[in-house]
PDB file with SEQRES, HELIX, SHEET and CRYST1 records, atoms N, CA, C and O in Angstrom:
SEQRES   1 A   87  UNK UNK UNK UNK UNK UNK UNK UNK UNK UNK UNK UNK UNK          
SEQRES   2 A   87  UNK UNK UNK UNK UNK UNK UNK UNK UNK UNK UNK UNK UNK          
SEQRES   3 A   87  UNK UNK UNK UNK UNK UNK UNK UNK UNK UNK UNK UNK UNK          
SEQRES   4 A   87  UNK UNK UNK UNK UNK UNK UNK UNK UNK UNK UNK UNK UNK          
SEQRES   5 A   87  UNK UNK UNK UNK UNK UNK UNK UNK UNK UNK UNK UNK UNK          
SEQRES   6 A   87  UNK UNK UNK UNK UNK UNK UNK UNK UNK UNK UNK UNK UNK          
SEQRES   7 A   87  UNK UNK UNK UNK UNK UNK UNK UNK UNK                          
HELIX    1 AA1 UNK A   37  UNK A   40  1                                   4    
HELIX    2 AA2 UNK A   43  UNK A   62  1                                  20    
HELIX    3 AA3 UNK A   73  UNK A   85  1                                  13    
SHEET    1 AA1 3 UNK A   7  UNK A  11  0                                        
SHEET    2 AA1 3 UNK A  18  UNK A  26 -1                                        
SHEET    3 AA1 3 UNK A  29  UNK A  36 -1                                        
SHEET    1 AA2 2 UNK A  66  UNK A  67  0                                        
SHEET    2 AA2 2 UNK A  70  UNK A  71 -1                                        
CRYST1    1.000    1.000    1.000  90.00  90.00  90.00 P 1           1          
ATOM      1  N   UNK A   1     -60.193  68.796-234.933  1.00  0.00           N  
ATOM      2  CA  UNK A   1     -61.594  68.495-234.681  1.00  0.00           C  
ATOM      3  C   UNK A   1     -62.185  67.870-235.936  1.00  0.00           C  
ATOM      4  O   UNK A   1     -61.829  68.228-237.059  1.00  0.00           O  
ATOM      5  N   UNK A   2     -63.081  66.946-235.722  1.00  0.00           N  
ATOM      6  CA  UNK A   2     -63.659  66.188-236.823  1.00  0.00           C  
ATOM      7  C   UNK A   2     -65.113  66.605-237.045  1.00  0.00           C  
ATOM      8  O   UNK A   2     -65.816  66.945-236.093  1.00  0.00           O  
ATOM      9  N   UNK A   3     -65.561  66.579-238.292  1.00  0.00           N  
ATOM     10  CA  UNK A   3     -66.938  66.928-238.612  1.00  0.00           C  
ATOM     11  C   UNK A   3     -67.904  65.920-237.992  1.00  0.00           C  
ATOM     12  O   UNK A   3     -67.551  64.768-237.740  1.00  0.00           O  
ATOM     13  N   UNK A   4     -69.121  66.380-237.757  1.00  0.00           N  
ATOM     14  CA  UNK A   4     -70.177  65.561-237.184  1.00  0.00           C  
ATOM     15  C   UNK A   4     -71.386  65.678-238.092  1.00  0.00           C  
ATOM     16  O   UNK A   4     -71.397  66.485-239.022  1.00  0.00           O  
ATOM     17  N   UNK A   5     -72.413  64.866-237.822  1.00  0.00           N  
ATOM     18  CA  UNK A   5     -73.610  64.907-238.649  1.00  0.00           C  
ATOM     19  C   UNK A   5     -74.247  66.290-238.562  1.00  0.00           C  
ATOM     20  O   UNK A   5     -74.502  66.793-237.468  1.00  0.00           O  
ATOM     21  N   UNK A   6     -74.497  66.892-239.693  1.00  0.00           N  
ATOM     22  CA  UNK A   6     -75.064  68.227-239.841  1.00  0.00           C  
ATOM     23  C   UNK A   6     -74.126  69.356-239.447  1.00  0.00           C  
ATOM     24  O   UNK A   6     -74.517  70.521-239.518  1.00  0.00           O  
ATOM     25  N   UNK A   7     -72.909  69.053-239.037  1.00  0.00           N  
ATOM     26  CA  UNK A   7     -71.902  70.057-238.688  1.00  0.00           C  
ATOM     27  C   UNK A   7     -70.617  69.721-239.441  1.00  0.00           C  
ATOM     28  O   UNK A   7     -70.100  68.609-239.335  1.00  0.00           O  
ATOM     29  N   UNK A   8     -70.110  70.681-240.194  1.00  0.00           N  
ATOM     30  CA  UNK A   8     -68.909  70.459-240.987  1.00  0.00           C  
ATOM     31  C   UNK A   8     -67.851  71.471-240.539  1.00  0.00           C  
ATOM     32  O   UNK A   8     -68.138  72.659-240.397  1.00  0.00           O  
ATOM     33  N   UNK A   9     -66.638  70.989-240.321  1.00  0.00           N  
ATOM     34  CA  UNK A   9     -65.520  71.833-239.931  1.00  0.00           C  
ATOM     35  C   UNK A   9     -64.825  72.367-241.165  1.00  0.00           C  
ATOM     36  O   UNK A   9     -64.488  71.599-242.067  1.00  0.00           O  
ATOM     37  N   UNK A  10     -64.605  73.671-241.221  1.00  0.00           N  
ATOM     38  CA  UNK A  10     -63.866  74.319-242.298  1.00  0.00           C  
ATOM     39  C   UNK A  10     -62.590  74.891-241.734  1.00  0.00           C  
ATOM     40  O   UNK A  10     -62.630  75.790-240.895  1.00  0.00           O  
ATOM     41  N   UNK A  11     -61.452  74.381-242.183  1.00  0.00           N  
ATOM     42  CA  UNK A  11     -60.158  74.931-241.834  1.00  0.00           C  
ATOM     43  C   UNK A  11     -59.289  74.916-243.091  1.00  0.00           C  
ATOM     44  O   UNK A  11     -58.798  73.874-243.524  1.00  0.00           O  
ATOM     45  N   UNK A  12     -59.124  76.072-243.643  1.00  0.00           N  
ATOM     46  CA  UNK A  12     -58.322  76.230-244.844  1.00  0.00           C  
ATOM     47  C   UNK A  12     -57.198  77.207-244.548  1.00  0.00           C  
ATOM     48  O   UNK A  12     -57.436  78.276-243.986  1.00  0.00           O  
ATOM     49  N   UNK A  13     -55.986  76.854-244.919  1.00  0.00           N  
ATOM     50  CA  UNK A  13     -54.859  77.744-244.695  1.00  0.00           C  
ATOM     51  C   UNK A  13     -54.929  78.971-245.582  1.00  0.00           C  
ATOM     52  O   UNK A  13     -54.459  80.043-245.201  1.00  0.00           O  
ATOM     53  N   UNK A  14     -55.516  78.822-246.766  1.00  0.00           N  
ATOM     54  CA  UNK A  14     -55.528  79.925-247.724  1.00  0.00           C  
ATOM     55  C   UNK A  14     -56.835  80.744-247.696  1.00  0.00           C  
ATOM     56  O   UNK A  14     -56.961  81.726-248.428  1.00  0.00           O  
ATOM     57  N   UNK A  15     -57.786  80.352-246.872  1.00  0.00           N  
ATOM     58  CA  UNK A  15     -59.071  81.050-246.822  1.00  0.00           C  
ATOM     59  C   UNK A  15     -59.203  81.869-245.537  1.00  0.00           C  
ATOM     60  O   UNK A  15     -58.545  81.602-244.531  1.00  0.00           O  
ATOM     61  N   UNK A  16     -60.054  82.851-245.607  1.00  0.00           N  
ATOM     62  CA  UNK A  16     -60.255  83.719-244.454  1.00  0.00           C  
ATOM     63  C   UNK A  16     -61.177  83.085-243.412  1.00  0.00           C  
ATOM     64  O   UNK A  16     -61.161  83.499-242.253  1.00  0.00           O  
ATOM     65  N   UNK A  17     -61.977  82.093-243.796  1.00  0.00           N  
ATOM     66  CA  UNK A  17     -62.943  81.512-242.880  1.00  0.00           C  
ATOM     67  C   UNK A  17     -62.420  80.228-242.249  1.00  0.00           C  
ATOM     68  O   UNK A  17     -61.942  79.325-242.935  1.00  0.00           O  
ATOM     69  N   UNK A  18     -62.524  80.172-240.931  1.00  0.00           N  
ATOM     70  CA  UNK A  18     -62.265  78.951-240.185  1.00  0.00           C  
ATOM     71  C   UNK A  18     -63.374  78.844-239.158  1.00  0.00           C  
ATOM     72  O   UNK A  18     -63.631  79.785-238.407  1.00  0.00           O  
ATOM     73  N   UNK A  19     -64.026  77.701-239.128  1.00  0.00           N  
ATOM     74  CA  UNK A  19     -65.125  77.527-238.174  1.00  0.00           C  
ATOM     75  C   UNK A  19     -65.995  76.356-238.556  1.00  0.00           C  
ATOM     76  O   UNK A  19     -65.556  75.450-239.264  1.00  0.00           O  
ATOM     77  N   UNK A  20     -67.237  76.373-238.088  1.00  0.00           N  
ATOM     78  CA  UNK A  20     -68.188  75.280-238.293  1.00  0.00           C  
ATOM     79  C   UNK A  20     -69.361  75.773-239.131  1.00  0.00           C  
ATOM     80  O   UNK A  20     -69.796  76.919-239.016  1.00  0.00           O  
ATOM     81  N   UNK A  21     -69.857  74.879-239.974  1.00  0.00           N  
ATOM     82  CA  UNK A  21     -71.047  75.162-240.764  1.00  0.00           C  
ATOM     83  C   UNK A  21     -72.146  74.170-240.346  1.00  0.00           C  
ATOM     84  O   UNK A  21     -71.955  72.954-240.378  1.00  0.00           O  
ATOM     85  N   UNK A  22     -73.287  74.722-239.960  1.00  0.00           N  
ATOM     86  CA  UNK A  22     -74.441  73.910-239.638  1.00  0.00           C  
ATOM     87  C   UNK A  22     -75.304  73.866-240.888  1.00  0.00           C  
ATOM     88  O   UNK A  22     -75.638  74.911-241.447  1.00  0.00           O  
ATOM     89  N   UNK A  23     -75.668  72.674-241.331  1.00  0.00           N  
ATOM     90  CA  UNK A  23     -76.512  72.536-242.497  1.00  0.00           C  
ATOM     91  C   UNK A  23     -77.441  71.348-242.280  1.00  0.00           C  
ATOM     92  O   UNK A  23     -76.989  70.218-242.094  1.00  0.00           O  
ATOM     93  N   UNK A  24     -78.740  71.615-242.305  1.00  0.00           N  
ATOM     94  CA  UNK A  24     -79.719  70.544-242.111  1.00  0.00           C  
ATOM     95  C   UNK A  24     -80.868  70.760-243.101  1.00  0.00           C  
ATOM     96  O   UNK A  24     -81.330  71.880-243.315  1.00  0.00           O  
ATOM     97  N   UNK A  25     -81.306  69.658-243.689  1.00  0.00           N  
ATOM     98  CA  UNK A  25     -82.425  69.702-244.629  1.00  0.00           C  
ATOM     99  C   UNK A  25     -83.563  68.848-244.101  1.00  0.00           C  
ATOM    100  O   UNK A  25     -83.353  67.714-243.670  1.00  0.00           O  
ATOM    101  N   UNK A  26     -84.748  69.389-244.138  1.00  0.00           N  
ATOM    102  CA  UNK A  26     -85.928  68.650-243.751  1.00  0.00           C  
ATOM    103  C   UNK A  26     -87.113  69.113-244.606  1.00  0.00           C  
ATOM    104  O   UNK A  26     -87.320  70.310-244.802  1.00  0.00           O  
ATOM    105  N   UNK A  27     -87.866  68.168-245.098  1.00  0.00           N  
ATOM    106  CA  UNK A  27     -89.112  68.423-245.835  1.00  0.00           C  
ATOM    107  C   UNK A  27     -88.925  69.435-246.963  1.00  0.00           C  
ATOM    108  O   UNK A  27     -89.774  70.301-247.172  1.00  0.00           O  
ATOM    109  N   UNK A  28     -87.832  69.326-247.674  1.00  0.00           N  
ATOM    110  CA  UNK A  28     -87.598  70.190-248.829  1.00  0.00           C  
ATOM    111  C   UNK A  28     -87.006  71.560-248.531  1.00  0.00           C  
ATOM    112  O   UNK A  28     -86.875  72.379-249.441  1.00  0.00           O  
ATOM    113  N   UNK A  29     -86.651  71.823-247.300  1.00  0.00           N  
ATOM    114  CA  UNK A  29     -86.080  73.104-246.911  1.00  0.00           C  
ATOM    115  C   UNK A  29     -84.707  72.868-246.276  1.00  0.00           C  
ATOM    116  O   UNK A  29     -84.538  71.969-245.453  1.00  0.00           O  
ATOM    117  N   UNK A  30     -83.726  73.693-246.673  1.00  0.00           N  
ATOM    118  CA  UNK A  30     -82.379  73.574-246.129  1.00  0.00           C  
ATOM    119  C   UNK A  30     -82.081  74.801-245.293  1.00  0.00           C  
ATOM    120  O   UNK A  30     -82.345  75.931-245.703  1.00  0.00           O  
ATOM    121  N   UNK A  31     -81.530  74.562-244.121  1.00  0.00           N  
ATOM    122  CA  UNK A  31     -81.133  75.638-243.203  1.00  0.00           C  
ATOM    123  C   UNK A  31     -79.624  75.571-243.044  1.00  0.00           C  
ATOM    124  O   UNK A  31     -79.067  74.505-242.786  1.00  0.00           O  
ATOM    125  N   UNK A  32     -78.959  76.724-243.200  1.00  0.00           N  
ATOM    126  CA  UNK A  32     -77.513  76.791-243.108  1.00  0.00           C  
ATOM    127  C   UNK A  32     -77.100  77.999-242.284  1.00  0.00           C  
ATOM    128  O   UNK A  32     -77.700  79.068-242.394  1.00  0.00           O  
ATOM    129  N   UNK A  33     -76.078  77.829-241.461  1.00  0.00           N  
ATOM    130  CA  UNK A  33     -75.522  78.914-240.665  1.00  0.00           C  
ATOM    131  C   UNK A  33     -74.071  78.620-240.406  1.00  0.00           C  
ATOM    132  O   UNK A  33     -73.708  77.475-240.136  1.00  0.00           O  
ATOM    133  N   UNK A  34     -73.234  79.631-240.482  1.00  0.00           N  
ATOM    134  CA  UNK A  34     -71.803  79.496-240.231  1.00  0.00           C  
ATOM    135  C   UNK A  34     -71.468  80.013-238.831  1.00  0.00           C  
ATOM    136  O   UNK A  34     -72.029  81.011-238.380  1.00  0.00           O  
ATOM    137  N   UNK A  35     -70.552  79.325-238.152  1.00  0.00           N  
ATOM    138  CA  UNK A  35     -70.114  79.695-236.819  1.00  0.00           C  
ATOM    139  C   UNK A  35     -68.585  79.880-236.850  1.00  0.00           C  
ATOM    140  O   UNK A  35     -67.837  78.934-236.600  1.00  0.00           O  
ATOM    141  N   UNK A  36     -68.128  81.110-237.162  1.00  0.00           N  
ATOM    142  CA  UNK A  36     -66.688  81.344-237.279  1.00  0.00           C  
ATOM    143  C   UNK A  36     -65.959  81.334-235.934  1.00  0.00           C  
ATOM    144  O   UNK A  36     -66.473  81.798-234.916  1.00  0.00           O  
ATOM    145  N   UNK A  37     -64.756  80.791-235.971  1.00  0.00           N  
ATOM    146  CA  UNK A  37     -63.912  80.724-234.756  1.00  0.00           C  
ATOM    147  C   UNK A  37     -63.636  82.112-234.203  1.00  0.00           C  
ATOM    148  O   UNK A  37     -63.646  82.309-232.988  1.00  0.00           O  
ATOM    149  N   UNK A  38     -63.387  83.083-235.088  1.00  0.00           N  
ATOM    150  CA  UNK A  38     -63.058  84.444-234.647  1.00  0.00           C  
ATOM    151  C   UNK A  38     -64.191  85.066-233.840  1.00  0.00           C  
ATOM    152  O   UNK A  38     -63.942  85.727-232.832  1.00  0.00           O  
ATOM    153  N   UNK A  39     -65.419  84.864-234.267  1.00  0.00           N  
ATOM    154  CA  UNK A  39     -66.559  85.475-233.596  1.00  0.00           C  
ATOM    155  C   UNK A  39     -66.839  84.801-232.250  1.00  0.00           C  
ATOM    156  O   UNK A  39     -67.217  85.475-231.292  1.00  0.00           O  
ATOM    157  N   UNK A  40     -66.660  83.495-232.171  1.00  0.00           N  
ATOM    158  CA  UNK A  40     -67.017  82.748-230.971  1.00  0.00           C  
ATOM    159  C   UNK A  40     -65.852  82.491-230.027  1.00  0.00           C  
ATOM    160  O   UNK A  40     -66.052  81.950-228.939  1.00  0.00           O  
ATOM    161  N   UNK A  41     -64.649  82.862-230.417  1.00  0.00           N  
ATOM    162  CA  UNK A  41     -63.514  82.751-229.519  1.00  0.00           C  
ATOM    163  C   UNK A  41     -62.775  81.425-229.575  1.00  0.00           C  
ATOM    164  O   UNK A  41     -62.159  81.019-228.590  1.00  0.00           O  
ATOM    165  N   UNK A  42     -62.826  80.754-230.697  1.00  0.00           N  
ATOM    166  CA  UNK A  42     -62.078  79.486-230.845  1.00  0.00           C  
ATOM    167  C   UNK A  42     -62.942  78.375-231.374  1.00  0.00           C  
ATOM    168  O   UNK A  42     -64.166  78.489-231.439  1.00  0.00           O  
ATOM    169  N   UNK A  43     -62.279  77.282-231.757  1.00  0.00           N  
ATOM    170  CA  UNK A  43     -62.938  76.147-232.349  1.00  0.00           C  
ATOM    171  C   UNK A  43     -63.929  75.435-231.441  1.00  0.00           C  
ATOM    172  O   UNK A  43     -65.012  75.039-231.872  1.00  0.00           O  
ATOM    173  N   UNK A  44     -63.546  75.278-230.176  1.00  0.00           N  
ATOM    174  CA  UNK A  44     -64.424  74.570-229.249  1.00  0.00           C  
ATOM    175  C   UNK A  44     -65.670  75.390-228.907  1.00  0.00           C  
ATOM    176  O   UNK A  44     -66.760  74.837-228.767  1.00  0.00           O  
ATOM    177  N   UNK A  45     -65.509  76.694-228.775  1.00  0.00           N  
ATOM    178  CA  UNK A  45     -66.656  77.538-228.471  1.00  0.00           C  
ATOM    179  C   UNK A  45     -67.610  77.664-229.665  1.00  0.00           C  
ATOM    180  O   UNK A  45     -68.829  77.673-229.497  1.00  0.00           O  
ATOM    181  N   UNK A  46     -67.045  77.762-230.864  1.00  0.00           N  
ATOM    182  CA  UNK A  46     -67.908  77.821-232.047  1.00  0.00           C  
ATOM    183  C   UNK A  46     -68.635  76.481-232.260  1.00  0.00           C  
ATOM    184  O   UNK A  46     -69.782  76.467-232.706  1.00  0.00           O  
ATOM    185  N   UNK A  47     -67.979  75.367-231.948  1.00  0.00           N  
ATOM    186  CA  UNK A  47     -68.626  74.055-232.017  1.00  0.00           C  
ATOM    187  C   UNK A  47     -69.764  73.966-230.997  1.00  0.00           C  
ATOM    188  O   UNK A  47     -70.844  73.468-231.316  1.00  0.00           O  
ATOM    189  N   UNK A  48     -69.530  74.438-229.793  1.00  0.00           N  
ATOM    190  CA  UNK A  48     -70.567  74.393-228.767  1.00  0.00           C  
ATOM    191  C   UNK A  48     -71.793  75.214-229.171  1.00  0.00           C  
ATOM    192  O   UNK A  48     -72.930  74.795-228.955  1.00  0.00           O  
ATOM    193  N   UNK A  49     -71.548  76.387-229.758  1.00  0.00           N  
ATOM    194  CA  UNK A  49     -72.661  77.224-230.197  1.00  0.00           C  
ATOM    195  C   UNK A  49     -73.415  76.549-231.361  1.00  0.00           C  
ATOM    196  O   UNK A  49     -74.643  76.602-231.426  1.00  0.00           O  
ATOM    197  N   UNK A  50     -72.676  75.928-232.256  1.00  0.00           N  
ATOM    198  CA  UNK A  50     -73.298  75.237-233.392  1.00  0.00           C  
ATOM    199  C   UNK A  50     -74.115  74.034-232.927  1.00  0.00           C  
ATOM    200  O   UNK A  50     -75.204  73.793-233.449  1.00  0.00           O  
ATOM    201  N   UNK A  51     -73.613  73.282-231.962  1.00  0.00           N  
ATOM    202  CA  UNK A  51     -74.336  72.114-231.441  1.00  0.00           C  
ATOM    203  C   UNK A  51     -75.620  72.538-230.713  1.00  0.00           C  
ATOM    204  O   UNK A  51     -76.657  71.892-230.859  1.00  0.00           O  
ATOM    205  N   UNK A  52     -75.551  73.606-229.944  1.00  0.00           N  
ATOM    206  CA  UNK A  52     -76.732  74.100-229.235  1.00  0.00           C  
ATOM    207  C   UNK A  52     -77.783  74.559-230.237  1.00  0.00           C  
ATOM    208  O   UNK A  52     -78.962  74.237-230.097  1.00  0.00           O  
ATOM    209  N   UNK A  53     -77.359  75.304-231.241  1.00  0.00           N  
ATOM    210  CA  UNK A  53     -78.287  75.794-232.245  1.00  0.00           C  
ATOM    211  C   UNK A  53     -78.904  74.638-233.030  1.00  0.00           C  
ATOM    212  O   UNK A  53     -80.095  74.665-233.340  1.00  0.00           O  
ATOM    213  N   UNK A  54     -78.103  73.625-233.350  1.00  0.00           N  
ATOM    214  CA  UNK A  54     -78.606  72.452-234.063  1.00  0.00           C  
ATOM    215  C   UNK A  54     -79.672  71.738-233.240  1.00  0.00           C  
ATOM    216  O   UNK A  54     -80.708  71.345-233.777  1.00  0.00           O  
ATOM    217  N   UNK A  55     -79.431  71.567-231.948  1.00  0.00           N  
ATOM    218  CA  UNK A  55     -80.395  70.905-231.090  1.00  0.00           C  
ATOM    219  C   UNK A  55     -81.717  71.701-231.013  1.00  0.00           C  
ATOM    220  O   UNK A  55     -82.799  71.118-231.075  1.00  0.00           O  
ATOM    221  N   UNK A  56     -81.617  73.018-230.878  1.00  0.00           N  
ATOM    222  CA  UNK A  56     -82.816  73.857-230.848  1.00  0.00           C  
ATOM    223  C   UNK A  56     -83.565  73.820-232.171  1.00  0.00           C  
ATOM    224  O   UNK A  56     -84.796  73.799-232.196  1.00  0.00           O  
ATOM    225  N   UNK A  57     -82.827  73.814-233.256  1.00  0.00           N  
ATOM    226  CA  UNK A  57     -83.421  73.768-234.594  1.00  0.00           C  
ATOM    227  C   UNK A  57     -84.144  72.459-234.822  1.00  0.00           C  
ATOM    228  O   UNK A  57     -85.232  72.438-235.398  1.00  0.00           O  
ATOM    229  N   UNK A  58     -83.549  71.367-234.377  1.00  0.00           N  
ATOM    230  CA  UNK A  58     -84.191  70.037-234.534  1.00  0.00           C  
ATOM    231  C   UNK A  58     -85.520  69.986-233.761  1.00  0.00           C  
ATOM    232  O   UNK A  58     -86.491  69.392-234.231  1.00  0.00           O  
ATOM    233  N   UNK A  59     -85.556  70.604-232.591  1.00  0.00           N  
ATOM    234  CA  UNK A  59     -86.798  70.626-231.800  1.00  0.00           C  
ATOM    235  C   UNK A  59     -87.900  71.363-232.581  1.00  0.00           C  
ATOM    236  O   UNK A  59     -89.046  70.916-232.627  1.00  0.00           O  
ATOM    237  N   UNK A  60     -87.537  72.478-233.182  1.00  0.00           N  
ATOM    238  CA  UNK A  60     -88.518  73.257-233.969  1.00  0.00           C  
ATOM    239  C   UNK A  60     -88.992  72.466-235.182  1.00  0.00           C  
ATOM    240  O   UNK A  60     -90.193  72.392-235.444  1.00  0.00           O  
ATOM    241  N   UNK A  61     -88.072  71.884-235.911  1.00  0.00           N  
ATOM    242  CA  UNK A  61     -88.399  71.213-237.174  1.00  0.00           C  
ATOM    243  C   UNK A  61     -89.175  69.916-236.928  1.00  0.00           C  
ATOM    244  O   UNK A  61     -90.191  69.664-237.577  1.00  0.00           O  
ATOM    245  N   UNK A  62     -88.699  69.109-236.003  1.00  0.00           N  
ATOM    246  CA  UNK A  62     -89.324  67.797-235.771  1.00  0.00           C  
ATOM    247  C   UNK A  62     -90.725  67.910-235.182  1.00  0.00           C  
ATOM    248  O   UNK A  62     -91.563  67.038-235.413  1.00  0.00           O  
ATOM    249  N   UNK A  63     -90.990  68.968-234.428  1.00  0.00           N  
ATOM    250  CA  UNK A  63     -92.305  69.126-233.810  1.00  0.00           C  
ATOM    251  C   UNK A  63     -93.274  69.938-234.643  1.00  0.00           C  
ATOM    252  O   UNK A  63     -94.383  70.224-234.194  1.00  0.00           O  
ATOM    253  N   UNK A  64     -92.875  70.316-235.852  1.00  0.00           N  
ATOM    254  CA  UNK A  64     -93.684  71.214-236.674  1.00  0.00           C  
ATOM    255  C   UNK A  64     -94.735  70.470-237.493  1.00  0.00           C  
ATOM    256  O   UNK A  64     -94.561  69.313-237.875  1.00  0.00           O  
ATOM    257  N   UNK A  65     -95.818  71.172-237.742  1.00  0.00           N  
ATOM    258  CA  UNK A  65     -96.842  70.637-238.639  1.00  0.00           C  
ATOM    259  C   UNK A  65     -96.337  70.738-240.062  1.00  0.00           C  
ATOM    260  O   UNK A  65     -95.504  71.585-240.384  1.00  0.00           O  
ATOM    261  N   UNK A  66     -96.850  69.862-240.906  1.00  0.00           N  
ATOM    262  CA  UNK A  66     -96.474  69.882-242.313  1.00  0.00           C  
ATOM    263  C   UNK A  66     -97.705  69.986-243.173  1.00  0.00           C  
ATOM    264  O   UNK A  66     -98.753  69.430-242.841  1.00  0.00           O  
ATOM    265  N   UNK A  67     -97.588  70.688-244.267  1.00  0.00           N  
ATOM    266  CA  UNK A  67     -98.658  70.799-245.240  1.00  0.00           C  
ATOM    267  C   UNK A  67     -98.113  70.275-246.543  1.00  0.00           C  
ATOM    268  O   UNK A  67     -97.113  70.779-247.055  1.00  0.00           O  
ATOM    269  N   UNK A  68     -98.775  69.250-247.090  1.00  0.00           N  
ATOM    270  CA  UNK A  68     -98.300  68.582-248.310  1.00  0.00           C  
ATOM    271  C   UNK A  68     -96.858  68.118-248.147  1.00  0.00           C  
ATOM    272  O   UNK A  68     -96.056  68.208-249.077  1.00  0.00           O  
ATOM    273  N   UNK A  69     -96.540  67.623-246.960  1.00  0.00           N  
ATOM    274  CA  UNK A  69     -95.211  67.092-246.607  1.00  0.00           C  
ATOM    275  C   UNK A  69     -94.104  68.154-246.683  1.00  0.00           C  
ATOM    276  O   UNK A  69     -92.932  67.818-246.847  1.00  0.00           O  
ATOM    277  N   UNK A  70     -94.474  69.422-246.564  1.00  0.00           N  
ATOM    278  CA  UNK A  70     -93.520  70.529-246.528  1.00  0.00           C  
ATOM    279  C   UNK A  70     -93.692  71.283-245.216  1.00  0.00           C  
ATOM    280  O   UNK A  70     -94.770  71.270-244.622  1.00  0.00           O  
ATOM    281  N   UNK A  71     -92.645  71.928-244.772  1.00  0.00           N  
ATOM    282  CA  UNK A  71     -92.739  72.759-243.561  1.00  0.00           C  
ATOM    283  C   UNK A  71     -93.592  73.982-243.843  1.00  0.00           C  
ATOM    284  O   UNK A  71     -93.556  74.527-244.946  1.00  0.00           O  
ATOM    285  N   UNK A  72     -94.349  74.410-242.863  1.00  0.00           N  
ATOM    286  CA  UNK A  72     -95.177  75.590-243.051  1.00  0.00           C  
ATOM    287  C   UNK A  72     -94.312  76.851-243.070  1.00  0.00           C  
ATOM    288  O   UNK A  72     -93.225  76.860-242.493  1.00  0.00           O  
ATOM    289  N   UNK A  73     -94.783  77.916-243.728  1.00  0.00           N  
ATOM    290  CA  UNK A  73     -94.014  79.170-243.748  1.00  0.00           C  
ATOM    291  C   UNK A  73     -93.712  79.692-242.335  1.00  0.00           C  
ATOM    292  O   UNK A  73     -92.645  80.261-242.104  1.00  0.00           O  
ATOM    293  N   UNK A  74     -94.634  79.503-241.400  1.00  0.00           N  
ATOM    294  CA  UNK A  74     -94.406  79.963-240.029  1.00  0.00           C  
ATOM    295  C   UNK A  74     -93.243  79.202-239.395  1.00  0.00           C  
ATOM    296  O   UNK A  74     -92.430  79.800-238.689  1.00  0.00           O  
ATOM    297  N   UNK A  75     -93.152  77.915-239.632  1.00  0.00           N  
ATOM    298  CA  UNK A  75     -92.064  77.116-239.099  1.00  0.00           C  
ATOM    299  C   UNK A  75     -90.721  77.537-239.704  1.00  0.00           C  
ATOM    300  O   UNK A  75     -89.719  77.655-238.998  1.00  0.00           O  
ATOM    301  N   UNK A  76     -90.718  77.756-240.990  1.00  0.00           N  
ATOM    302  CA  UNK A  76     -89.496  78.183-241.677  1.00  0.00           C  
ATOM    303  C   UNK A  76     -89.018  79.523-241.124  1.00  0.00           C  
ATOM    304  O   UNK A  76     -87.828  79.717-240.875  1.00  0.00           O  
ATOM    305  N   UNK A  77     -89.966  80.444-240.937  1.00  0.00           N  
ATOM    306  CA  UNK A  77     -89.622  81.765-240.397  1.00  0.00           C  
ATOM    307  C   UNK A  77     -89.065  81.658-238.983  1.00  0.00           C  
ATOM    308  O   UNK A  77     -88.093  82.334-238.645  1.00  0.00           O  
ATOM    309  N   UNK A  78     -89.676  80.814-238.157  1.00  0.00           N  
ATOM    310  CA  UNK A  78     -89.204  80.605-236.796  1.00  0.00           C  
ATOM    311  C   UNK A  78     -87.813  80.013-236.776  1.00  0.00           C  
ATOM    312  O   UNK A  78     -86.975  80.425-235.974  1.00  0.00           O  
ATOM    313  N   UNK A  79     -87.551  79.044-237.652  1.00  0.00           N  
ATOM    314  CA  UNK A  79     -86.221  78.426-237.728  1.00  0.00           C  
ATOM    315  C   UNK A  79     -85.186  79.434-238.206  1.00  0.00           C  
ATOM    316  O   UNK A  79     -84.082  79.484-237.663  1.00  0.00           O  
ATOM    317  N   UNK A  80     -85.520  80.238-239.212  1.00  0.00           N  
ATOM    318  CA  UNK A  80     -84.584  81.236-239.731  1.00  0.00           C  
ATOM    319  C   UNK A  80     -84.274  82.298-238.665  1.00  0.00           C  
ATOM    320  O   UNK A  80     -83.147  82.786-238.578  1.00  0.00           O  
ATOM    321  N   UNK A  81     -85.275  82.647-237.861  1.00  0.00           N  
ATOM    322  CA  UNK A  81     -85.059  83.597-236.783  1.00  0.00           C  
ATOM    323  C   UNK A  81     -84.089  83.031-235.747  1.00  0.00           C  
ATOM    324  O   UNK A  81     -83.194  83.729-235.269  1.00  0.00           O  
ATOM    325  N   UNK A  82     -84.283  81.751-235.408  1.00  0.00           N  
ATOM    326  CA  UNK A  82     -83.367  81.093-234.476  1.00  0.00           C  
ATOM    327  C   UNK A  82     -81.929  81.115-235.012  1.00  0.00           C  
ATOM    328  O   UNK A  82     -80.992  81.392-234.264  1.00  0.00           O  
ATOM    329  N   UNK A  83     -81.760  80.828-236.283  1.00  0.00           N  
ATOM    330  CA  UNK A  83     -80.408  80.830-236.878  1.00  0.00           C  
ATOM    331  C   UNK A  83     -79.796  82.221-236.877  1.00  0.00           C  
ATOM    332  O   UNK A  83     -78.600  82.372-236.631  1.00  0.00           O  
ATOM    333  N   UNK A  84     -80.601  83.235-237.148  1.00  0.00           N  
ATOM    334  CA  UNK A  84     -80.114  84.599-237.190  1.00  0.00           C  
ATOM    335  C   UNK A  84     -79.672  85.095-235.812  1.00  0.00           C  
ATOM    336  O   UNK A  84     -78.743  85.893-235.692  1.00  0.00           O  
ATOM    337  N   UNK A  85     -80.369  84.596-234.759  1.00  0.00           N  
ATOM    338  CA  UNK A  85     -80.067  85.066-233.406  1.00  0.00           C  
ATOM    339  C   UNK A  85     -79.063  84.169-232.688  1.00  0.00           C  
ATOM    340  O   UNK A  85     -78.721  84.429-231.534  1.00  0.00           O  
ATOM    341  N   UNK A  86     -78.595  83.134-233.343  1.00  0.00           N  
ATOM    342  CA  UNK A  86     -77.685  82.178-232.692  1.00  0.00           C  
ATOM    343  C   UNK A  86     -76.404  82.857-232.218  1.00  0.00           C  
ATOM    344  O   UNK A  86     -75.720  83.536-232.983  1.00  0.00           O  
ATOM    345  N   UNK A  87     -76.103  82.660-230.964  1.00  0.00           N  
ATOM    346  CA  UNK A  87     -74.880  83.236-230.399  1.00  0.00           C  
ATOM    347  C   UNK A  87     -74.218  82.229-229.509  1.00  0.00           C  
ATOM    348  O   UNK A  87     -73.168  82.511-228.931  1.00  0.00           O  
TER     349      UNK A  87                                                      
END                                                                             
């Protein structure tokens, strides 16, 4: 599987982690979440979960108000909650 924009595939023979990393930066804030293959039941399922979460996160970020060209604390909290609950 190949990496995509905002989604990076991690497969290391010598490391314990194999899966996808979601990382997106907007307005000075970076959001990151890992989607391990073991937790989601394989590479394709972890990719599907990462893509769904990325789409939901983009909706929150792109539609958010900005103060001094930065995301508001409420938007950041909402986005972090979405990442924490991602399944």
